All heavy atoms as an XYZ file, in Angstrom:
929
protein
N      -7.200     -6.942      0.499
C      -7.119     -5.499      0.434
C      -5.711     -5.085      0.841
O      -5.234     -5.449      1.902
C      -8.172     -4.909      1.371
C      -8.027     -3.466      1.626
S      -9.178     -2.740      2.813
C     -10.451     -3.900      3.008
N      -5.056     -4.326      0.005
C      -3.705     -3.877      0.283
C      -3.730     -2.521      0.980
O      -4.546     -1.664      0.629
C      -2.908     -3.770     -1.018
C      -2.720     -5.079     -1.770
C      -2.079     -4.826     -3.111
C      -1.883     -6.038     -0.944
N      -2.848     -2.299      1.953
C      -2.849     -1.022      2.677
C      -2.629      0.186      1.778
O      -3.246      1.230      1.980
C      -1.702     -1.171      3.666
C      -1.470     -2.617      3.794
C      -1.895     -3.237      2.501
N      -1.769      0.048      0.779
C      -1.513      1.207     -0.082
C      -2.706      1.546     -0.952
O      -2.967      2.716     -1.216
C      -0.270      0.968     -0.938
C       1.050      1.005     -0.165
C       2.209      0.661     -1.072
C       1.258      2.351      0.478
N      -3.451      0.540     -1.388
C      -4.655      0.849     -2.165
C      -5.684      1.530     -1.274
O      -6.389      2.442     -1.706
C      -5.232     -0.414     -2.801
O      -5.635     -1.336     -1.821
N      -5.750      1.122     -0.024
C      -6.659      1.777      0.916
C      -6.252      3.231      1.108
O      -7.104      4.125      1.077
C      -6.630      1.038      2.260
C      -7.551      1.637      3.304
C      -8.443      0.563      3.883
C      -6.765      2.285      4.399
N      -4.965      3.493      1.277
C      -4.505      4.866      1.483
C      -4.706      5.720      0.240
O      -5.032      6.903      0.349
C      -3.032      4.873      1.895
C      -2.765      4.422      3.322
C      -1.267      4.315      3.578
C      -3.408      5.355      4.316
N      -4.509      5.148     -0.943
C      -4.726      5.926     -2.168
C      -6.182      6.349     -2.296
O      -6.477      7.459     -2.720
C      -4.280      5.133     -3.391
C      -2.773      5.082     -3.510
O      -2.095      6.039     -3.167
N      -2.253      3.973     -3.980
N      -7.097      5.469     -1.935
C      -8.518      5.811     -2.021
C      -8.916      6.764     -0.904
O      -9.817      7.583     -1.066
C      -9.360      4.525     -2.021
C      -9.122      3.792     -3.338
C     -10.835      4.823     -1.818
C      -9.823      2.480     -3.477
N      -8.217      6.707      0.239
C      -8.553      7.546      1.388
C      -8.091      8.991      1.248
O      -8.400      9.817      2.111
C      -7.956      6.946      2.653
N      -7.379      9.310      0.173
C      -6.906     10.685      0.011
C      -8.082     11.648     -0.011
O      -9.079     11.426     -0.688
C      -6.071     10.815     -1.267
C      -4.732     10.126     -1.139
C      -3.861     10.295     -2.358
O      -4.081     11.166     -3.186
N      -2.859      9.451     -2.471
N      -7.941     12.723      0.783
C      -8.989     13.725      0.890
C      -9.975     13.455      2.021
O     -10.802     14.292      2.327
N      -9.882     12.290      2.643
C     -10.794     11.924      3.723
C     -10.091     12.039      5.076
O      -8.869     11.955      5.161
C     -11.295     10.494      3.523
C     -12.198     10.349      2.348
N     -11.720     10.139      1.079
C     -13.543     10.400      2.243
C     -12.738     10.053      0.236
N     -13.853     10.213      0.911
N     -10.872     12.181      6.150
C     -10.262     12.271      7.483
C      -9.742     10.923      7.944
O     -10.251      9.877      7.548
C     -11.423     12.740      8.366
C     -12.641     12.287      7.658
C     -12.322     12.319      6.191
N      -8.705     10.955      8.782
C      -8.172      9.729      9.358
C      -7.431     10.052     10.642
O      -7.039     11.190     10.874
C      -7.255      8.999      8.378
C      -5.981      9.712      8.046
S      -4.811      8.780      7.024
C      -5.657      7.376      6.517
N      -7.264      9.031     11.455
C      -6.483      9.141     12.676
C      -5.242      8.274     12.512
O      -5.342      7.131     12.051
C      -7.280      8.657     13.886
C      -6.504      8.661     15.195
C      -7.326      9.302     16.287
C      -6.122      7.252     15.597
N      -4.088      8.818     12.862
C      -2.829      8.094     12.783
C      -2.225      8.077     14.175
O      -2.051      9.124     14.791
C      -1.837      8.784     11.806
C      -0.531      8.023     11.738
C      -2.459      8.946     10.432
N      -1.936      6.877     14.684
C      -1.216      6.781     15.952
C       0.187      6.304     15.659
O       0.399      5.352     14.902
C      -1.883      5.815     16.925
C      -1.140      5.781     18.261
C      -1.819      4.984     19.337
O      -3.036      4.756     19.244
O      -1.120      4.586     20.283
N       1.162      6.986     16.286
C       2.555      6.634     16.102
C       2.999      5.644     17.176
O       2.335      5.466     18.195
C       3.435      7.885     16.160
C       3.096      9.000     15.182
C       4.137     10.112     15.286
C       3.007      8.488     13.758
N       4.135      5.024     16.949
C       4.683      4.062     17.900
C       4.989      4.698     19.249
O       4.952      4.029     20.270
C       5.948      3.416     17.330
C       5.676      2.542     16.122
C       6.961      2.021     15.526
C       6.695      1.221     14.268
N       7.930      0.784     13.605
N       5.249      6.014     19.265
C       5.553      6.695     20.525
C       4.293      7.147     21.269
O       4.381      7.732     22.337
C       6.488      7.885     20.298
C       5.832      9.011     19.520
O       4.650      8.978     19.190
N       6.615     10.015     19.196
N       3.107      6.889     20.706
C       1.856      7.218     21.380
C       1.187      8.497     20.920
O       0.031      8.752     21.256
N       1.866      9.328     20.151
C       1.248     10.548     19.631
C       0.171     10.187     18.621
O       0.291      9.185     17.907
C       2.285     11.437     18.940
C       3.257     12.097     19.859
C       4.227     12.984     19.097
O       4.792     12.519     18.097
O       4.404     14.141     19.509
N      -0.873     10.998     18.551
C      -1.901     10.785     17.532
C      -2.046     12.050     16.690
O      -1.818     13.163     17.160
C      -3.271     10.431     18.154
O      -3.704     11.508     18.987
C      -3.194      9.149     18.947
N      -2.444     11.838     15.449
C      -2.669     12.916     14.493
C      -4.018     12.685     13.837
O      -4.245     11.631     13.242
C      -1.572     12.919     13.418
C      -0.208     13.244     13.950
C       0.581     12.268     14.539
C       0.283     14.529     13.865
C       1.828     12.556     15.032
C       1.540     14.835     14.353
C       2.315     13.856     14.944
N      -4.917     13.652     13.962
C      -6.207     13.617     13.277
C      -6.172     14.663     12.184
O      -5.921     15.843     12.461
C      -7.343     13.962     14.254
C      -7.774     12.784     15.058
O      -8.282     11.832     14.508
N      -7.546     12.847     16.369
N      -6.429     14.237     10.942
C      -6.420     15.187      9.845
C      -6.921     14.551      8.570
O      -7.357     13.403      8.559
N      -6.864     15.321      7.497
C      -7.286     14.839      6.179
C      -6.055     14.415      5.394
O      -5.092     15.176      5.277
C      -8.037     15.938      5.425
C      -9.380     16.218      5.997
N      -9.562     17.004      7.109
C     -10.604     15.793      5.626
C     -10.850     17.059      7.381
N     -11.506     16.335      6.503
N      -6.114     13.213      4.852
C      -4.988     12.681      4.085
C      -4.852     13.430      2.766
O      -5.798     13.518      1.993
C      -5.180     11.185      3.824
C      -4.073     10.486      3.056
C      -2.757     10.522      3.844
C      -4.465      9.055      2.755
N      -3.662     13.957      2.521
C      -3.379     14.668      1.283
C      -2.650     13.754      0.310
O      -2.989     13.676     -0.865
C      -2.520     15.924      1.547
C      -2.115     16.594      0.247
C      -3.261     16.883      2.439
N      -1.648     13.024      0.828
C      -0.806     12.227     -0.057
C      -0.192     11.077      0.726
O      -0.028     11.156      1.940
C       0.293     13.112     -0.644
C       0.941     12.507     -1.848
O       0.536     11.450     -2.327
N       1.972     13.162     -2.353
N       0.139     10.008      0.011
C       0.893      8.897      0.588
C       1.807      8.343     -0.494
O       1.567      8.544     -1.677
C      -0.039      7.809      1.115
S      -0.981      6.994     -0.165
N       2.862      7.657     -0.070
C       3.778      7.072     -1.049
C       3.945      5.585     -0.763
O       3.276      5.029      0.103
C       5.115      7.819     -1.082
C       5.878      7.721      0.227
O       5.540      6.879      1.079
O       6.839      8.501      0.399
N       4.831      4.932     -1.510
C       5.005      3.481     -1.394
C       5.566      3.032     -0.055
O       5.483      1.863      0.290
C       5.908      2.966     -2.515
C       5.219      3.018     -3.851
O       3.996      3.035     -3.930
N       6.002      3.059     -4.916
N       6.169      3.953      0.701
C       6.715      3.620      2.015
C       5.745      3.989      3.135
O       6.105      3.983      4.292
C       8.059      4.321      2.217
C       9.075      3.829      1.239
C       9.885      2.742      1.377
C       9.362      4.392     -0.040
N      10.655      2.606      0.255
C      10.371      3.605     -0.633
C       8.878      5.501     -0.745
C      10.893      3.878     -1.883
C       9.399      5.765     -1.993
C      10.397      4.958     -2.549
N       4.530      4.336      2.762
C       3.460      4.711      3.676
C       3.760      6.021      4.419
O       3.244      6.272      5.500
C       3.152      3.589      4.670
C       1.700      3.540      5.066
S       1.351      2.235      6.229
C       0.968      0.921      5.109
N       4.614      6.866      3.833
C       4.798      8.212      4.351
C       3.533      8.992      4.025
O       3.006      8.889      2.914
C       6.009      8.892      3.711
C       7.299      8.147      3.983
O       7.510      7.639      5.072
N       8.151      8.084      2.988
N       3.031      9.762      4.986
C       1.753     10.451      4.821
C       1.925     11.951      4.951
O       2.751     12.425      5.727
C       0.759      9.993      5.896
C       0.520      8.498      6.055
C      -0.429      8.260      7.221
C      -0.026      7.907      4.784
N       1.110     12.692      4.233
C       0.969     14.128      4.417
C      -0.484     14.376      4.802
O      -1.398     13.944      4.101
C       1.311     14.901      3.134
O       2.626     14.545      2.714
C       1.242     16.396      3.361
N      -0.680     15.057      5.944
C      -2.021     15.366      6.438
C      -2.203     16.873      6.484
O      -1.246     17.621      6.725
C      -2.226     14.797      7.846
C      -2.117     13.291      8.033
C      -2.232     12.934      9.510
C      -3.174     12.568      7.246
N      -3.445     17.325      6.294
C      -3.805     18.744      6.412
C      -4.845     18.902      7.495
O      -5.560     17.956      7.830
C      -4.371     19.264      5.096
C      -3.308     19.601      4.121
C      -3.668     20.809      3.248
N      -2.545     21.093      2.374
C      -2.511     20.843      1.089
N      -3.555     20.336      0.506
N      -1.441     21.121      0.388
N      -4.943     20.132      8.034
C      -5.906     20.469      9.088
C      -5.780     19.458     10.232
O      -6.720     18.759     10.583
C      -7.324     20.491      8.530
C      -7.515     21.463      7.391
C      -8.852     21.275      6.701
O      -9.721     20.587      7.250
O      -9.009     21.831      5.605
N      -4.597     19.399     10.822
C      -4.230     18.344     11.761
C      -4.376     18.811     13.202
O      -4.044     19.950     13.538
C      -2.769     17.903     11.516
C      -2.363     16.799     12.466
C      -2.586     17.476     10.072
N      -4.858     17.903     14.043
C      -4.810     18.087     15.488
C      -3.907     16.991     16.027
O      -4.200     15.805     15.889
C      -6.204     18.018     16.130
C      -7.049     19.164     15.602
C      -6.084     18.069     17.650
C      -8.467     19.156     16.094
N      -2.787     17.404     16.615
C      -1.814     16.476     17.193
C      -2.078     16.374     18.682
O      -2.313     17.375     19.357
C      -0.396     16.994     16.945
C       0.680     16.123     17.533
C       2.072     16.697     17.320
O       2.228     17.747     16.686
N       3.068     16.032     17.852
N      -2.037     15.159     19.212
C      -2.255     14.915     20.633
C      -1.015     14.255     21.206
O      -0.449     13.339     20.604
C      -3.467     13.982     20.842
O      -4.588     14.537     20.165
C      -3.803     13.831     22.314
N      -0.607     14.698     22.400
C       0.567     14.126     23.060
C       0.282     12.686     23.468
O      -0.875     12.278     23.578
C       0.933     14.956     24.290
O      -0.070     14.823     25.275
N       1.323     11.906     23.745
C       1.116     10.515     24.152
C       0.271     10.373     25.422
O      -0.471      9.406     25.579
C       2.538      9.989     24.394
C       3.420     10.864     23.581
C       2.745     12.208     23.555
N       0.363     11.344     26.313
C      -0.426     11.298     27.545
C      -1.866     11.751     27.321
O      -2.729     11.516     28.173
C       0.214     12.197     28.621
C       1.623     11.800     29.020
C       2.677     12.284     28.027
O       2.457     13.290     27.324
O       3.732     11.624     27.949
N      -2.124     12.425     26.207
C      -3.465     12.905     25.895
C      -3.834     14.200     26.586
O      -4.998     14.599     26.581
N      -2.854     14.892     27.149
C      -3.159     16.119     27.888
C      -2.783     17.397     27.146
O      -3.144     18.485     27.575
C      -2.482     16.096     29.258
C      -0.957     15.954     29.159
O      -0.462     15.675     28.065
O      -0.289     16.125     30.199
N      -2.075     17.290     26.021
C      -1.702     18.469     25.235
C      -2.124     18.280     23.788
O      -2.073     17.171     23.257
C      -0.192     18.707     25.302
C       0.277     19.132     26.691
C       1.753     19.330     26.681
N       2.370     18.089     26.198
C       3.517     17.614     26.593
N       4.225     18.263     27.457
N       3.993     16.485     26.118
N      -2.529     19.394     23.162
C      -3.026     19.367     21.789
C      -2.397     20.504     21.007
O      -2.152     21.578     21.548
C      -4.557     19.539     21.763
C      -5.284     18.518     22.576
C      -5.576     18.753     23.915
C      -5.669     17.313     22.015
C      -6.243     17.817     24.670
C      -6.339     16.363     22.766
C      -6.626     16.613     24.100
N      -2.139     20.256     19.731
C      -1.618     21.272     18.831
C      -2.414     21.231     17.536
O      -2.770     20.165     17.051
C      -0.152     21.007     18.489
C       0.754     21.062     19.671
C       1.401     22.154     20.163
C       1.129     19.963     20.506
N       2.142     21.803     21.261
C       1.994     20.469     21.492
C       0.801     18.607     20.531
C       2.552     19.665     22.481
C       1.352     17.808     21.519
C       2.213     18.329     22.469
N      -2.670     22.396     16.985
C      -3.328     22.496     15.682
C      -2.257     22.849     14.657
O      -1.540     23.827     14.806
C      -4.409     23.577     15.709
C      -5.215     23.646     14.429
C      -6.320     24.677     14.522
N      -7.304     24.322     15.519
C      -8.376     23.543     15.303
N      -8.575     23.053     14.106
N      -9.231     23.276     16.262
N      -2.157     22.006     13.619
C      -1.154     22.193     12.585
C      -1.834     22.338     11.232
O      -2.773     21.591     10.936
C      -0.209     20.980     12.529
C       0.453     20.554     13.840
C       1.120     19.203     13.677
C       1.452     21.589     14.277
N      -1.370     23.268     10.393
C      -1.977     23.383      9.065
C      -1.661     22.165      8.186
O      -2.476     21.746      7.372
C      -1.368     24.654      8.476
C      -0.178     24.948      9.311
C      -0.362     24.284     10.641
N      -0.458     21.586      8.373
C      -0.038     20.433      7.574
C       1.079     19.715      8.313
O       1.850     20.325      9.045
C       0.448     20.898      6.195
C       0.742     19.769      5.240
C       1.013     20.272      3.826
O       0.040     20.523      3.109
O       2.198     20.398      3.471
N       1.158     18.400      8.150
C       2.274     17.663      8.739
C       2.631     16.473      7.854
O       1.817     15.985      7.070
C       1.975     17.210     10.161
S       0.835     15.845     10.287
N       3.865     16.048      8.006
C       4.405     14.915      7.265
C       4.736     13.832      8.286
O       5.391     14.099      9.289
C       5.672     15.346      6.506
C       6.352     14.243      5.750
C       5.904     13.866      4.489
C       7.450     13.578      6.284
C       6.540     12.853      3.785
C       8.081     12.562      5.586
C       7.628     12.212      4.337
O       8.243     11.202      3.652
N       4.270     12.614      8.046
C       4.502     11.507      8.966
C       5.268     10.424      8.225
O       4.811      9.936      7.188
C       3.177     10.949      9.518
C       2.426     12.046     10.258
C       3.442      9.756     10.418
C       1.025     11.659     10.674
N       6.386     10.048      8.776
C       7.198      8.996      8.170
C       6.546      7.637      8.417
O       6.113      7.323      9.524
C       8.601      9.038      8.760
C       9.552      8.163      8.040
C      10.948      8.430      8.492
N      11.759      7.291      8.104
C      13.047      7.333      7.943
N      13.683      8.457      8.154
N      13.710      6.262      7.592
N       6.473      6.820      7.379
C       5.730      5.572      7.430
C       6.202      4.584      8.470
O       5.392      3.879      9.067
N       7.510      4.519      8.737
C       7.987      3.510      9.677
C       7.739      3.890     11.138
O       8.054      3.122     12.029
C       9.466      3.183      9.443
C      10.381      4.322      9.797
O       9.954      5.444     10.021
N      11.671      4.037      9.834
N       7.155      5.067     11.395
C       6.806      5.457     12.764
C       5.343      5.175     13.087
O       4.928      5.343     14.221
C       7.080      6.955     12.994
O       6.224      7.713     12.142
C       8.528      7.303     12.727
N       4.569      4.732     12.089
C       3.132      4.547     12.266
C       2.842      3.232     12.976
O       3.350      2.179     12.600
C       2.403      4.586     10.905
C       2.560      5.968     10.283
C       0.938      4.217     11.060
C       2.044      6.075      8.870
N       1.996      3.308     13.999
C       1.541      2.110     14.714
C       0.256      1.602     14.081
O       0.135      0.428     13.775
C       1.312      2.446     16.181
C       0.898      1.291     17.045
C       0.763      1.773     18.488
C       0.412      0.673     19.428
N       0.305      1.193     20.806
N      -0.745      2.472     13.925
C      -1.953      2.082     13.210
C      -2.664      3.303     12.652
O      -2.389      4.432     13.021
C      -2.901      1.240     14.071
C      -3.638      1.966     15.158
C      -4.803      2.690     14.871
C      -3.228      1.915     16.473
C      -5.501      3.342     15.858
C      -3.929      2.570     17.469
C      -5.059      3.277     17.153
O      -5.750      3.929     18.134
N      -3.585      3.016     11.735
C      -4.396      4.036     11.078
C      -5.862      3.708     11.309
O      -6.243      2.545     11.287
C      -4.139      4.033      9.565
C      -2.706      4.226      9.102
C      -2.589      3.877      7.636
C      -2.267      5.642      9.339
N      -6.659      4.731     11.490
C      -8.102      4.530     11.574
C      -8.747      5.375     10.482
O      -8.557      6.583     10.422
C      -8.641      4.962     12.934
C     -10.145      4.720     13.046
C     -10.686      5.113     14.388
N     -10.120      4.259     15.408
C     -10.160      4.560     16.704
N     -10.682      5.686     17.105
N      -9.645      3.734     17.585
N      -9.484      4.708      9.602
C     -10.167      5.391      8.504
C     -11.666      5.129      8.632
O     -12.076      4.124      9.221
C      -9.659      4.916      7.126
C      -8.201      5.269      6.941
C      -9.862      3.443      6.948
N     -12.486      5.993      8.075
C     -13.936      5.758      8.120
C     -14.323      4.472      7.396
O     -13.655      4.050      6.443
C     -14.519      6.982      7.394
C     -13.446      8.014      7.437
C     -12.149      7.275      7.463
N     -15.412      3.836      7.847
C     -15.883      2.590      7.235
C     -16.210      2.770      5.755
O     -16.056      1.842      4.972
C     -17.120      2.070      7.970
C     -16.787      1.579      9.375
O     -15.607      1.236      9.617
O     -17.703      1.544     10.217
N     -16.654      3.950      5.372
C     -17.009      4.184      3.968
C     -15.800      4.022      3.048
O     -15.938      3.608      1.898
C     -17.620      5.573      3.795
C     -16.643      6.701      4.102
C     -17.317      8.046      4.301
O     -18.371      8.081      4.939
O     -16.770      9.035      3.798
N     -14.596      4.299      3.550
C     -13.381      4.135      2.756
C     -13.147      2.657      2.474
O     -12.790      2.270      1.362
C     -12.159      4.735      3.475
C     -12.365      6.220      3.753
C     -10.888      4.514      2.680
C     -12.551      7.070      2.536
N     -13.357      1.818      3.468
C     -13.161      0.376      3.289
C     -14.129     -0.159      2.244
O     -13.757     -0.971      1.391
C     -13.310     -0.351      4.636
C     -12.174      0.100      5.558
C     -13.296     -1.859      4.455
C     -12.291     -0.347      6.979
N     -15.360      0.321      2.267
C     -16.337     -0.088      1.244
C     -15.895      0.384     -0.137
O     -16.038     -0.346     -1.122
C     -17.720      0.458      1.581
C     -18.330     -0.151      2.827
C     -18.456     -1.662      2.742
O     -18.834     -2.180      1.674
O     -18.154     -2.330      3.748
N     -15.338      1.589     -0.214
C     -14.869      2.105     -1.501
C     -13.718      1.261     -2.032
O     -13.628      1.011     -3.237
C     -14.429      3.568     -1.354
C     -15.564      4.536     -1.111
S     -15.018      6.179     -0.613
C     -14.151      6.733     -2.057
N     -12.837      0.772     -1.148
C     -11.721     -0.069     -1.569
C     -12.241     -1.392     -2.114
O     -11.775     -1.885     -3.146
C     -10.742     -0.309     -0.393
C      -9.694     -1.338     -0.756
C     -10.075      0.990      0.013
N     -13.221     -1.976     -1.434
C     -13.798     -3.240     -1.906
C     -14.443     -3.060     -3.274
O     -14.264     -3.893     -4.167
C     -14.824     -3.754     -0.900
C     -14.208     -4.248      0.384
C     -15.285     -4.693      1.346
C     -14.691     -5.109      2.685
N     -15.728     -5.456      3.652
N     -15.201     -1.978     -3.448
C     -15.842     -1.702     -4.741
C     -14.803     -1.505     -5.836
O     -14.975     -1.980     -6.966
C     -16.738     -0.467     -4.649
C     -17.924     -0.677     -3.727
O     -18.242     -1.845     -3.412
O     -18.534      0.328     -3.310
N     -13.703     -0.813     -5.509
C     -12.654     -0.565     -6.489
C     -11.977     -1.870     -6.895
O     -11.660     -2.073     -8.065
C     -11.625      0.414     -5.914
C     -10.624      0.860     -6.952
O     -11.054      1.402     -7.993
O      -9.411      0.656     -6.732
N     -11.758     -2.775     -5.931
C     -11.125     -4.063     -6.245
C     -12.014     -4.880     -7.174
O     -11.522     -5.504     -8.122
C     -10.854     -4.833     -4.957
N     -13.319     -4.874     -6.952
C     -14.249     -5.601     -7.821
C     -14.225     -4.998     -9.218
O     -14.179     -5.712    -10.219
C     -15.678     -5.575     -7.225
C     -16.694     -6.079     -8.217
C     -15.719     -6.389     -5.938
N     -14.221     -3.673     -9.298
C     -14.210     -2.987    -10.591
C     -12.929     -3.312    -11.364
O     -12.966     -3.549    -12.563
C     -14.333     -1.481    -10.371
C     -14.634     -0.712    -11.620
C     -14.881      0.778    -11.403
N     -15.494      1.138    -10.149
C     -14.845      1.726     -9.124
N     -13.562      2.009     -9.218
N     -15.478      2.029     -8.011
N     -11.793     -3.356    -10.668
C     -10.534     -3.659    -11.355
C     -10.506     -5.097    -11.855
O      -9.973     -5.368    -12.924
C      -9.351     -3.410    -10.417
C      -9.059     -1.949    -10.233
C      -7.856     -1.715     -9.334
O      -7.272     -2.652     -8.804
N      -7.485     -0.457     -9.163
N     -11.068     -6.029    -11.091
C     -11.112     -7.425    -11.544
C     -11.984     -7.565    -12.782
O     -11.688     -8.358    -13.664
C     -11.650     -8.329    -10.427
C     -10.538     -8.873     -9.568
C     -11.051     -9.920     -8.621
N     -10.973     -9.348     -7.289
C     -11.961     -9.249     -6.435
N     -13.145     -9.709     -6.735
N     -11.799     -8.697     -5.261
N     -13.060     -6.802    -12.859
C     -13.951     -6.882    -14.006
C     -13.311     -6.272    -15.247
O     -13.576     -6.715    -16.354
C     -15.271     -6.165    -13.706
C     -16.114     -6.892    -12.680
C     -17.330     -6.079    -12.259
O     -17.424     -4.893    -12.549
N     -18.250     -6.718    -11.550
N     -12.462     -5.272    -15.071
C     -11.841     -4.602    -16.207
C     -10.548     -5.266    -16.653
O     -10.032     -4.964    -17.718
C     -11.550     -3.140    -15.856
C     -12.792     -2.311    -15.676
C     -12.469     -0.888    -15.258
O     -11.327     -0.554    -14.994
N     -13.480     -0.047    -15.198
N     -10.000     -6.168    -15.854
C      -8.723     -6.797    -16.192
C      -8.881     -7.663    -17.433
O      -9.808     -8.460    -17.531
C      -8.221     -7.634    -15.025
N      -7.959     -7.528    -18.398
C      -8.038     -8.369    -19.591
C      -7.722     -9.820    -19.233
O      -6.840    -10.103    -18.435
C      -6.971     -7.789    -20.516
C      -6.026     -7.073    -19.614
C      -6.846     -6.609    -18.435
N      -8.423    -10.737    -19.845
C      -8.222    -12.149    -19.593
C      -7.197    -12.669    -20.589
O      -7.365    -12.534    -21.790
C      -9.552    -12.929    -19.734
C      -9.321    -14.411    -19.515
C     -10.582    -12.380    -18.778
N      -6.137    -13.265    -20.097
C      -5.080    -13.797    -20.944
C      -5.379    -15.251    -21.237
O      -5.727    -16.022    -20.350
C      -3.739    -13.658    -20.235
O      -2.743    -14.266    -21.004
N      -5.221    -15.652    -22.491
C      -5.526    -17.028    -22.866
C      -4.277    -17.900    -22.928
O      -4.382    -19.103    -23.078
C      -6.237    -17.055    -24.211
O      -5.394    -16.511    -25.203
N      -3.087    -17.326    -22.822
C      -1.875    -18.117    -23.044
C      -1.506    -18.981    -21.836
O      -0.993    -20.071    -21.999
C      -0.712    -17.206    -23.402
O      -0.403    -16.378    -22.301
N      -1.705    -18.540    -20.633
C      -1.415    -19.278    -19.408
C       0.013    -19.805    -19.336
O       0.260    -20.857    -18.783
C      -2.385    -20.419    -19.216
C      -3.790    -19.957    -19.039
C      -4.506    -20.940    -18.164
N      -5.853    -20.492    -17.974
C      -6.361    -20.208    -16.802
N      -5.642    -20.331    -15.727
N      -7.597    -19.816    -16.694
N       0.948    -19.131    -19.942
C       2.345    -19.492    -19.807
C       2.830    -20.575    -20.743
O       3.970    -20.998    -20.684
N       2.001    -21.117    -21.629
C       2.451    -22.136    -22.564
C       3.023    -21.448    -23.790
O       2.650    -20.361    -24.146
C       1.280    -23.034    -23.001
C       0.670    -23.767    -21.853
N       1.297    -24.797    -21.229
C      -0.505    -23.593    -21.219
C       0.526    -25.244    -20.261
N      -0.583    -24.521    -20.231
N       3.934    -22.123    -24.425
C       4.494    -21.546    -25.626
C       5.869    -22.096    -25.896
O       6.267    -23.124    -25.368
N       6.601    -21.368    -26.696
C       7.884    -21.891    -27.133
C       9.014    -21.582    -26.158
O      10.063    -22.185    -26.259
C       8.223    -21.327    -28.505
O       8.319    -19.927    -28.421
N       8.850    -20.665    -25.240
C       9.945    -20.368    -24.333
C      10.066    -21.474    -23.297
O       9.093    -22.087    -22.900
C       9.726    -19.016    -23.646
O       8.632    -19.086    -22.775
N      11.270    -21.727    -22.840
C      11.523    -22.848    -21.945
C      11.441    -22.450    -20.480
O      11.550    -23.301    -19.628
C      12.891    -23.426    -22.235
C      12.940    -23.852    -23.684
C      13.400    -24.999    -24.026
N      14.027    -26.151    -24.062
C      13.480    -27.336    -23.932
N      12.245    -27.455    -23.617
N      14.169    -28.409    -24.090
N      11.306    -21.190    -20.140
C      11.182    -20.804    -18.747
C      12.496    -20.363    -18.131
O      12.612    -19.264    -17.666
N      13.498    -21.210    -18.123
C      14.780    -20.859    -17.532
C      15.787    -20.571    -18.632
O      16.266    -21.481    -19.295
C      15.326    -21.999    -16.691
C      14.547    -22.212    -15.441
C      15.266    -23.219    -14.608
N      14.449    -23.586    -13.473
C      14.734    -24.571    -12.673
N      15.796    -25.303    -12.875
N      13.957    -24.845    -11.663
N      16.104    -19.337    -18.807
C      17.078    -18.978    -19.833
C      16.554    -19.257    -21.228
O      15.424    -19.634    -21.434
N      17.425    -19.138    -22.191
C      16.979    -19.361    -23.555
C      17.500    -20.661    -24.129
O      17.170    -21.041    -25.230
N      18.328    -21.361    -23.353
C      18.963    -22.556    -23.887
C      18.041    -23.744    -23.912
O      17.002    -23.784    -23.278
N      18.452    -24.762    -24.632
C      17.660    -25.978    -24.729
C      18.292    -27.114    -23.950
O      18.144    -28.259    -24.318
N      19.055    -26.798    -22.897
C      19.737    -27.825    -22.128
C      18.769    -28.743    -21.413
O      17.603    -28.444    -21.231
N      19.288    -29.869    -20.968
C      18.430    -30.867    -20.345
C      18.108    -30.527    -18.897
O      17.157    -31.048    -18.350
C      19.088    -32.243    -20.433
O      20.343    -32.212    -19.756
N      18.900    -29.691    -18.239
C      18.578    -29.262    -16.894
C      19.147    -30.160    -15.812
O      19.698    -29.697    -14.853
N      19.045    -31.475    -15.925
C      19.554    -32.410    -14.923
C      20.408    -33.466    -15.616
O      20.287    -33.712    -16.798
C      18.413    -33.112    -14.209
C      17.739    -32.263    -13.188
C      16.804    -33.127    -12.389
N      16.734    -32.568    -11.054
C      16.195    -33.190    -10.044
N      15.688    -34.384    -10.189
N      16.148    -32.633     -8.877
N      21.211    -34.111    -14.837
C      21.991    -35.207    -15.409
C      23.272    -34.735    -16.032
O      23.721    -33.625    -15.829
N      23.870    -35.601    -16.833
C      25.161    -35.315    -17.440
C      25.005    -34.403    -18.645
O      24.006    -34.456    -19.350
C      25.830    -36.604    -17.878
C      26.193    -37.509    -16.726
C      26.868    -38.751    -17.235
C      27.197    -39.663    -16.098
N      27.821    -40.897    -16.549
N      26.048    -33.650    -18.882
C      26.064    -32.787    -20.046
C      26.417    -33.618    -21.277
O      27.203    -34.550    -21.214
C      27.102    -31.675    -19.822
O      27.232    -30.915    -20.989
N      25.842    -33.270    -22.405
C      26.109    -34.000    -23.633
C      27.248    -33.383    -24.436
O      27.595    -33.903    -25.484
C      24.861    -34.058    -24.500
O      24.441    -32.749    -24.783
C      23.769    -34.838    -23.802
N      27.801    -32.271    -23.936
C      28.886    -31.615    -24.668
C      30.168    -32.408    -24.526
O      30.480    -32.961    -23.460
C      29.132    -30.212    -24.121
C      28.123    -29.211    -24.559
C      28.556    -27.853    -24.099
C      27.601    -26.797    -24.539
N      28.014    -25.480    -24.081
N      30.966    -32.461    -25.605
C      32.281    -33.095    -25.552
C      33.310    -32.016    -25.271
O      33.187    -30.901    -25.764
C      32.594    -33.791    -26.884
C      31.723    -34.964    -27.134
C      32.166    -35.682    -28.380
C      31.312    -36.886    -28.625
N      31.702    -37.619    -29.813
N      34.304    -32.389    -24.509
C      35.357    -31.405    -24.161
C      36.597    -31.612    -24.926
O      37.102    -32.497    -25.355
C      35.666    -31.459    -22.683
C      34.478    -30.993    -21.908
C      34.810    -30.949    -20.459
N      33.600    -30.646    -19.742
C      33.529    -30.400    -18.505
N      34.605    -30.394    -17.783
N      32.419    -30.127    -17.911
């Protein structure tokens, strides 16, 4: 299971995000990108000490500040189901890499040993 596939499926669902500095954000995931930057809505931010709280309509969290994410168990089940569905829909290739191409470049050189070219 890849983290980005989990985050893509978790869009619209609640989650908890803890940052490396100890702050936590509880909210609904709106969007994520390839760098794991998140946008949350209806957010409750908690200070690292846990004694102060803020209500935010929306916040943006940079991916490299995230320590961990907590998502509902139902999201993990949805990711597993989606992975099974994608494997079933994937076209099966019969070629398996055999054919006329040589793999490295387009030349027909021998690869090892002495060159057969005359200088």
